[in-house]
OpenMM code with the backbone's topology and positions (N, CA, C; nanometers):
from openmm import Vec3, app, unit

residues = "UNK UNK UNK UNK UNK UNK UNK UNK UNK UNK UNK UNK UNK UNK UNK UNK UNK UNK UNK UNK UNK UNK UNK UNK UNK UNK UNK UNK UNK UNK UNK UNK UNK UNK UNK UNK UNK UNK UNK UNK UNK UNK UNK UNK UNK UNK UNK UNK UNK UNK UNK UNK UNK UNK UNK UNK UNK UNK UNK UNK UNK UNK UNK UNK UNK UNK UNK UNK UNK UNK UNK UNK UNK UNK UNK UNK UNK UNK UNK UNK UNK UNK UNK UNK UNK UNK UNK UNK UNK UNK UNK UNK UNK UNK UNK UNK UNK UNK UNK UNK UNK UNK UNK UNK UNK UNK UNK UNK UNK UNK UNK UNK UNK UNK UNK UNK UNK UNK UNK".split()
positions = [
    Vec3(0.0801, -0.1160, -0.0055),
    Vec3(-0.0067, 0.0010, 0.0091),
    Vec3(0.0871, 0.1284, 0.0079),
    Vec3(0.0716, 0.2238, -0.0929),
    Vec3(0.1468, 0.3304, -0.1119),
    Vec3(0.1255, 0.4157, 0.0307),
    Vec3(0.2329, 0.4897, 0.0742),
    Vec3(0.2367, 0.5882, 0.1716),
    Vec3(0.1583, 0.6965, 0.1401),
    Vec3(0.0774, 0.7732, 0.2179),
    Vec3(0.0081, 0.9023, 0.1836),
    Vec3(0.1339, 0.9901, 0.2030),
    Vec3(0.0974, 1.1100, 0.1206),
    Vec3(0.1986, 1.2107, 0.1190),
    Vec3(0.1773, 1.3144, 0.2437),
    Vec3(0.2963, 1.3626, 0.3023),
    Vec3(0.3077, 1.4793, 0.3823),
    Vec3(0.2253, 1.5698, 0.3685),
    Vec3(0.1547, 1.6448, 0.4642),
    Vec3(0.0693, 1.7530, 0.4284),
    Vec3(0.0897, 1.8543, 0.5513),
    Vec3(0.0677, 1.9815, 0.4972),
    Vec3(0.0743, 2.0860, 0.5963),
    Vec3(-0.0693, 2.1552, 0.5864),
    Vec3(-0.1376, 2.1733, 0.6962),
    Vec3(-0.2724, 2.2247, 0.7115),
    Vec3(-0.2811, 2.3786, 0.7555),
    Vec3(-0.3582, 2.4427, 0.6806),
    Vec3(-0.3813, 2.5855, 0.7231),
    Vec3(-0.5509, 2.5886, 0.7388),
    Vec3(-0.6105, 2.6033, 0.8639),
    Vec3(-0.7459, 2.5773, 0.8798),
    Vec3(-0.8104, 2.7185, 0.9139),
    Vec3(-0.9200, 2.7472, 0.8315),
    Vec3(-1.0031, 2.8606, 0.8558),
    Vec3(-0.9189, 2.9931, 0.8660),
    Vec3(-0.8484, 3.0292, 0.7537),
    Vec3(-0.7790, 3.1440, 0.7490),
    Vec3(-0.8707, 3.2553, 0.7088),
    Vec3(-0.8633, 3.3407, 0.7740),
    Vec3(-0.9613, 3.4581, 0.7343),
    Vec3(-0.9281, 3.5470, 0.6247),
    Vec3(-1.0154, 3.5683, 0.5428),
    Vec3(-0.9756, 3.6513, 0.4242),
    Vec3(-1.0843, 3.7801, 0.3996),
    Vec3(-1.0522, 3.8767, 0.3368),
    Vec3(-1.1523, 3.9696, 0.3215),
    Vec3(-1.1332, 4.0053, 0.1634),
    Vec3(-1.2508, 3.9960, 0.1027),
    Vec3(-1.2379, 4.0125, -0.0547),
    Vec3(-1.3818, 4.0706, -0.0959),
    Vec3(-1.3668, 4.1425, -0.2098),
    Vec3(-1.4829, 4.1858, -0.2737),
    Vec3(-1.5236, 4.0898, -0.3812),
    Vec3(-1.6470, 4.0105, -0.3439),
    Vec3(-1.6882, 3.9161, -0.4227),
    Vec3(-1.8329, 3.8936, -0.4257),
    Vec3(-1.8960, 3.8707, -0.5374),
    Vec3(-2.0473, 3.8427, -0.5327),
    Vec3(-2.1058, 3.8654, -0.6737),
    Vec3(-2.2182, 3.8065, -0.6793),
    Vec3(-2.3151, 3.8284, -0.8256),
    Vec3(-2.3500, 3.9584, -0.8468),
    Vec3(-2.3689, 4.0473, -0.7526),
    Vec3(-2.4291, 4.1710, -0.7900),
    Vec3(-2.3247, 4.2789, -0.7414),
    Vec3(-2.3505, 4.4051, -0.8145),
    Vec3(-2.2412, 4.5083, -0.7795),
    Vec3(-2.2596, 4.5515, -0.6206),
    Vec3(-2.3652, 4.5428, -0.5820),
    Vec3(-2.4027, 4.5887, -0.4388),
    Vec3(-2.3229, 4.4797, -0.3424),
    Vec3(-2.3284, 4.3484, -0.3855),
    Vec3(-2.2588, 4.2447, -0.3070),
    Vec3(-2.0998, 4.2768, -0.2954),
    Vec3(-2.0532, 4.3214, -0.4169),
    Vec3(-1.9179, 4.3521, -0.4351),
    Vec3(-1.8703, 4.4826, -0.3795),
    Vec3(-1.9623, 4.5714, -0.3402),
    Vec3(-1.9291, 4.7088, -0.3053),
    Vec3(-1.8452, 4.7292, -0.1844),
    Vec3(-1.8535, 4.6268, -0.0966),
    Vec3(-1.7687, 4.6387, 0.0166),
    Vec3(-1.7020, 4.5062, 0.0501),
    Vec3(-1.5817, 4.5024, 0.1128),
    Vec3(-1.5113, 4.3667, 0.1403),
    Vec3(-1.6126, 4.2785, 0.2368),
    Vec3(-1.6013, 4.1341, 0.2044),
    Vec3(-1.6736, 4.0403, 0.2876),
    Vec3(-1.5555, 3.9673, 0.3430),
    Vec3(-1.6136, 3.8925, 0.4508),
    Vec3(-1.5352, 3.7903, 0.5262),
    Vec3(-1.5557, 3.6701, 0.4605),
    Vec3(-1.4419, 3.5920, 0.4158),
    Vec3(-1.4436, 3.4564, 0.3635),
    Vec3(-1.3592, 3.3886, 0.4692),
    Vec3(-1.3734, 3.2432, 0.4568),
    Vec3(-1.2678, 3.1659, 0.5367),
    Vec3(-1.1967, 3.0550, 0.4461),
    Vec3(-1.0734, 3.0429, 0.4294),
    Vec3(-1.0109, 2.9310, 0.3333),
    Vec3(-0.9435, 2.8314, 0.4307),
    Vec3(-0.9616, 2.7145, 0.3931),
    Vec3(-0.8686, 2.5976, 0.4544),
    Vec3(-0.8012, 2.5222, 0.3464),
    Vec3(-0.6519, 2.5212, 0.3649),
    Vec3(-0.5673, 2.4784, 0.2658),
    Vec3(-0.5022, 2.3673, 0.3167),
    Vec3(-0.4769, 2.2752, 0.2297),
    Vec3(-0.3947, 2.1491, 0.2498),
    Vec3(-0.2917, 2.1578, 0.1454),
    Vec3(-0.1709, 2.1768, 0.2076),
    Vec3(-0.0417, 2.1655, 0.1111),
    Vec3(0.0216, 2.0287, 0.1127),
    Vec3(0.0563, 1.9896, -0.0029),
    Vec3(0.1541, 1.8724, -0.0233),
    Vec3(0.2834, 1.9050, -0.0865),
    Vec3(0.3714, 1.9304, 0.0058),
    Vec3(0.5109, 1.9900, -0.0131),
    Vec3(0.5899, 1.8887, -0.1113),
    Vec3(0.6690, 1.9270, -0.1957),
    Vec3(0.7558, 1.8511, -0.2786),
    Vec3(0.8405, 1.7593, -0.2017),
    Vec3(0.8943, 1.8190, -0.0854),
    Vec3(0.9834, 1.7467, 0.0067),
    Vec3(0.9215, 1.6948, 0.1156),
    Vec3(0.9473, 1.5603, 0.1534),
    Vec3(0.8839, 1.4889, 0.2760),
    Vec3(0.9300, 1.5430, 0.3827),
    Vec3(0.8512, 1.5208, 0.5099),
    Vec3(0.8893, 1.5742, 0.6358),
    Vec3(1.0216, 1.5104, 0.6696),
    Vec3(1.0547, 1.3868, 0.6439),
    Vec3(1.1506, 1.3199, 0.6735),
    Vec3(1.2939, 1.3541, 0.6313),
    Vec3(1.2810, 1.4511, 0.5199),
    Vec3(1.3924, 1.5107, 0.4505),
    Vec3(1.4317, 1.6575, 0.4833),
    Vec3(1.3429, 1.7049, 0.5887),
    Vec3(1.3642, 1.8369, 0.6125),
    Vec3(1.4790, 1.8905, 0.6905),
    Vec3(1.5288, 1.7868, 0.7899),
    Vec3(1.6533, 1.7885, 0.8727),
    Vec3(1.6429, 1.9384, 0.9588),
    Vec3(1.4914, 1.9510, 0.9982),
    Vec3(1.4820, 2.0888, 1.0874),
    Vec3(1.5059, 2.2196, 1.0267),
    Vec3(1.5162, 2.2303, 0.9014),
    Vec3(1.5472, 2.3510, 0.8154),
    Vec3(1.4220, 2.4123, 0.7638),
    Vec3(1.3865, 2.5467, 0.8103),
    Vec3(1.2749, 2.5971, 0.7430),
    Vec3(1.2894, 2.6290, 0.5997),
    Vec3(1.4156, 2.6480, 0.5374),
    Vec3(1.4392, 2.6650, 0.3938),
    Vec3(1.3910, 2.5413, 0.3166),
    Vec3(1.3810, 2.4323, 0.3788),
    Vec3(1.3500, 2.3085, 0.3033),
    Vec3(1.2187, 2.2656, 0.3021),
    Vec3(1.1387, 2.3443, 0.3764),
    Vec3(0.9858, 2.3185, 0.3865),
    Vec3(0.9008, 2.4288, 0.3027),
    Vec3(0.7874, 2.4166, 0.3290),
    Vec3(0.6988, 2.5335, 0.2645),
    Vec3(0.6442, 2.6111, 0.3862),
    Vec3(0.6606, 2.7270, 0.3826),
    Vec3(0.6574, 2.8370, 0.4923),
    Vec3(0.5094, 2.8622, 0.5004),
    Vec3(0.4290, 2.8129, 0.5925),
    Vec3(0.2850, 2.8437, 0.6009),
    Vec3(0.2631, 2.9785, 0.6236),
    Vec3(0.3316, 3.0424, 0.6816),
    Vec3(0.3046, 3.1895, 0.7173),
    Vec3(0.3124, 3.2634, 0.5729),
    Vec3(0.4129, 3.2283, 0.4874),
    Vec3(0.4175, 3.3016, 0.3582),
    Vec3(0.3067, 3.2404, 0.2769),
    Vec3(0.2678, 3.1299, 0.2835),
    Vec3(0.1513, 3.0865, 0.2145),
    Vec3(0.0152, 3.1768, 0.2590),
    Vec3(0.0069, 3.1774, 0.3887),
    Vec3(-0.1097, 3.2651, 0.4377),
    Vec3(-0.1121, 3.4160, 0.3944),
    Vec3(-0.0034, 3.4627, 0.3982),
    Vec3(0.0028, 3.6140, 0.3386),
    Vec3(-0.0162, 3.6296, 0.2003),
    Vec3(0.0202, 3.5344, 0.1299),
    Vec3(0.0026, 3.5454, -0.0094),
    Vec3(-0.1296, 3.5181, -0.0636),
    Vec3(-0.2126, 3.4373, 0.0064),
    Vec3(-0.3511, 3.4037, -0.0074),
    Vec3(-0.4283, 3.5315, 0.0413),
    Vec3(-0.3949, 3.5873, 0.1470),
    Vec3(-0.4744, 3.6982, 0.1963),
    Vec3(-0.4616, 3.8253, 0.1083),
    Vec3(-0.3200, 3.8428, 0.0622),
    Vec3(-0.3058, 3.9483, -0.0238),
    Vec3(-0.3768, 3.9332, -0.1703),
    Vec3(-0.3767, 3.8139, -0.2026),
    Vec3(-0.4372, 3.7942, -0.3380),
    Vec3(-0.5990, 3.8056, -0.3330),
    Vec3(-0.6510, 3.7721, -0.2176),
    Vec3(-0.7927, 3.7717, -0.2102),
    Vec3(-0.8461, 3.9171, -0.1867),
    Vec3(-0.7393, 3.9802, -0.1158),
    Vec3(-0.7933, 4.1547, -0.1118),
    Vec3(-0.7734, 4.2251, -0.2311),
    Vec3(-0.7059, 4.1631, -0.3292),
    Vec3(-0.6862, 4.2404, -0.4611),
    Vec3(-0.7747, 4.2115, -0.5548),
    Vec3(-0.8348, 4.3158, -0.6104),
    Vec3(-0.9450, 4.3173, -0.7044),
    Vec3(-1.0766, 4.2692, -0.6470),
    Vec3(-1.1696, 4.2243, -0.7545),
    Vec3(-1.2883, 4.1964, -0.7396),
    Vec3(-1.3424, 4.0747, -0.8032),
    Vec3(-1.4276, 3.9868, -0.7734),
    Vec3(-1.4566, 3.8760, -0.8514),
    Vec3(-1.6155, 3.8442, -0.8327),
    Vec3(-1.6851, 3.7967, -0.9259),
    Vec3(-1.8201, 3.7608, -0.9306),
    Vec3(-1.8275, 3.6204, -0.8507),
    Vec3(-1.7491, 3.5192, -0.9062),
    Vec3(-1.7659, 3.3830, -0.8303),
    Vec3(-1.6607, 3.3486, -0.7310),
    Vec3(-1.7059, 3.2707, -0.6356),
    Vec3(-1.6001, 3.2041, -0.5398),
    Vec3(-1.5244, 3.0859, -0.6137),
    Vec3(-1.5735, 3.0286, -0.7149),
    Vec3(-1.5229, 2.9426, -0.8103),
    Vec3(-1.3844, 2.9948, -0.8629),
    Vec3(-1.4068, 3.1261, -0.9032),
    Vec3(-1.3019, 3.1896, -0.9837),
    Vec3(-1.1759, 3.2124, -0.8754),
    Vec3(-1.2171, 3.2564, -0.7472),
    Vec3(-1.1183, 3.2719, -0.6527),
    Vec3(-1.0368, 3.1605, -0.6020),
    Vec3(-1.1097, 3.0504, -0.5826),
    Vec3(-1.0507, 2.9174, -0.5426),
    Vec3(-0.9429, 2.8608, -0.6568),
    Vec3(-0.9871, 2.8805, -0.7901),
    Vec3(-0.8877, 2.8489, -0.8878),
    Vec3(-0.7748, 2.9291, -0.8853),
    Vec3(-0.7893, 3.0712, -0.8591),
    Vec3(-0.6685, 3.1594, -0.8478),
    Vec3(-0.5765, 3.1294, -0.7426),
    Vec3(-0.6408, 3.0806, -0.6234),
    Vec3(-0.5535, 3.0589, -0.5091),
    Vec3(-0.4792, 2.9462, -0.5222),
    Vec3(-0.5394, 2.8402, -0.5839),
    Vec3(-0.4725, 2.7090, -0.6090),
    Vec3(-0.3635, 2.7249, -0.7042),
    Vec3(-0.3778, 2.8094, -0.8194),
    Vec3(-0.2759, 2.8171, -0.9081),
    Vec3(-0.1685, 2.9245, -0.8571),
    Vec3(-0.1882, 3.0124, -0.7944),
    Vec3(-0.0869, 3.0837, -0.7244),
    Vec3(0.0053, 3.0069, -0.6299),
    Vec3(-0.0411, 2.9283, -0.5423),
    Vec3(0.0179, 2.8468, -0.4509),
    Vec3(0.1197, 2.7537, -0.5242),
    Vec3(0.0491, 2.6921, -0.6333),
    Vec3(0.1509, 2.5765, -0.7149),
    Vec3(0.2461, 2.6651, -0.7851),
    Vec3(0.2319, 2.7712, -0.8200),
    Vec3(0.3298, 2.8589, -0.9004),
    Vec3(0.4458, 2.9046, -0.8036),
    Vec3(0.4100, 2.9511, -0.6660),
    Vec3(0.5086, 3.0179, -0.6018),
    Vec3(0.5716, 2.9246, -0.4948),
    Vec3(0.5060, 2.8048, -0.4688),
    Vec3(0.5823, 2.7286, -0.3651),
    Vec3(0.6125, 2.5751, -0.4006),
    Vec3(0.6963, 2.5224, -0.3408),
    Vec3(0.7486, 2.3865, -0.3827),
    Vec3(0.6382, 2.2893, -0.3311),
    Vec3(0.5251, 2.2639, -0.4199),
    Vec3(0.4206, 2.1746, -0.3861),
    Vec3(0.3917, 2.0753, -0.4857),
    Vec3(0.3480, 1.9702, -0.4465),
    Vec3(0.3048, 1.8553, -0.5409),
    Vec3(0.1711, 1.8829, -0.5790),
    Vec3(0.0907, 1.9197, -0.4780),
    Vec3(-0.0425, 1.9429, -0.4870),
    Vec3(-0.1120, 2.0254, -0.3773),
    Vec3(-0.2222, 2.0854, -0.4050),
    Vec3(-0.2809, 2.1730, -0.2952),
    Vec3(-0.4351, 2.1512, -0.3018),
    Vec3(-0.4955, 2.1548, -0.1986),
    Vec3(-0.6533, 2.1520, -0.1772),
    Vec3(-0.6855, 2.2758, -0.1198),
    Vec3(-0.7850, 2.3369, -0.1614),
    Vec3(-0.8309, 2.4862, -0.1134),
    Vec3(-0.9830, 2.4657, -0.1104),
    Vec3(-1.0390, 2.5113, 0.0178),
    Vec3(-1.1775, 2.5255, 0.0339),
    Vec3(-1.2010, 2.6599, 0.0880),
    Vec3(-1.3092, 2.7249, 0.0219),
    Vec3(-1.3390, 2.8626, 0.0444),
    Vec3(-1.4798, 2.8573, 0.0885),
    Vec3(-1.5164, 2.9421, 0.2132),
    Vec3(-1.6425, 2.9442, 0.2675),
    Vec3(-1.6795, 3.0754, 0.2602),
    Vec3(-1.8140, 3.1073, 0.2240),
    Vec3(-1.8458, 3.2376, 0.2174),
    Vec3(-1.9688, 3.2588, 0.3147),
    Vec3(-1.9971, 3.3607, 0.3789),
    Vec3(-2.1192, 3.3679, 0.4711),
    Vec3(-2.2349, 3.4715, 0.4150),
    Vec3(-2.3045, 3.4229, 0.3333),
    Vec3(-2.3955, 3.5201, 0.2528),
    Vec3(-2.5511, 3.4603, 0.2747),
    Vec3(-2.5767, 3.3629, 0.2681),
    Vec3(-2.6983, 3.3097, 0.2572),
    Vec3(-2.7743, 3.3090, 0.4133),
    Vec3(-2.8637, 3.3901, 0.4512),
    Vec3(-2.9192, 3.3984, 0.5836),
    Vec3(-2.9515, 3.2715, 0.6370),
    Vec3(-3.0022, 3.1770, 0.5724),
    Vec3(-3.0581, 3.0354, 0.6108),
    Vec3(-2.9458, 2.9435, 0.6139),
    Vec3(-2.8386, 2.9567, 0.5871),
    Vec3(-2.7272, 2.8839, 0.5875),
    Vec3(-2.6237, 2.8905, 0.6731),
    Vec3(-2.5441, 2.8076, 0.7255),
    Vec3(-2.4143, 2.8431, 0.7987),
    Vec3(-2.3187, 2.9020, 0.6975),
    Vec3(-2.3030, 2.8320, 0.5823),
    Vec3(-2.2104, 2.8906, 0.4921),
    Vec3(-2.2201, 2.8352, 0.3459),
    Vec3(-2.1701, 2.9012, 0.2533),
    Vec3(-2.1815, 2.8321, 0.1154),
    Vec3(-2.0263, 2.8060, 0.0685),
    Vec3(-1.9825, 2.7136, 0.0006),
    Vec3(-1.8493, 2.7088, -0.0291),
    Vec3(-1.8154, 2.6299, -0.1503),
    Vec3(-1.7048, 2.6111, -0.1711),
    Vec3(-1.6364, 2.5326, -0.2908),
    Vec3(-1.4955, 2.4618, -0.2431),
    Vec3(-1.4727, 2.3767, -0.3040),
    Vec3(-1.3466, 2.2948, -0.2648),
    Vec3(-1.2954, 2.2302, -0.3837),
    Vec3(-1.1579, 2.2451, -0.4175),
    Vec3(-1.0863, 2.1925, -0.5309),
    Vec3(-0.9576, 2.1294, -0.4896),
    Vec3(-0.8993, 2.0473, -0.5554),
    Vec3(-0.7641, 1.9899, -0.5509),
    Vec3(-0.6931, 2.0165, -0.6803),
    Vec3(-0.5880, 2.0564, -0.6806),
    Vec3(-0.4818, 2.0581, -0.8072),
    Vec3(-0.3533, 2.0240, -0.7784),
    Vec3(-0.3017, 1.9637, -0.8906),
    Vec3(-0.1653, 1.9058, -0.8516),
    Vec3(-0.0699, 1.9524, -0.9659),
    Vec3(0.0382, 1.9681, -0.9365),
    Vec3(0.1401, 2.0123, -1.0264),
    Vec3(0.1572, 1.9306, -1.1599),
] * unit.nanometer
topology = app.Topology()
chain = topology.addChain("A")
for resn in residues:
    res = topology.addResidue(resn, chain)
    for name in ("N", "CA", "C"):
        topology.addAtom(name, app.Element.getBySymbol(name[0]), res)
């Protein structure tokens, strides 16, 4: 049985972004939450306790927050694709999973999307 890849988790990262189907909805930043699973190119057993050999999850979080804050989008599906592409381009990852939650519908805890993309 093949081993599962090592993973770094970022859970419920708070984002602020202009997103929505209507101009009114996009007129002010909204709170969203991202949960991210990173599959680094280098396994944990090879890190030798060196930050430079792993994926810096603080740098990932800052990149995601900055990207979400920049511009506006109609669809959360667009933002989740952009985030996954950004992370695969900028960090040494084999794969990434991104889940975005939006708190817009009054009768639902959240709406959301989830994707997995590989290098």
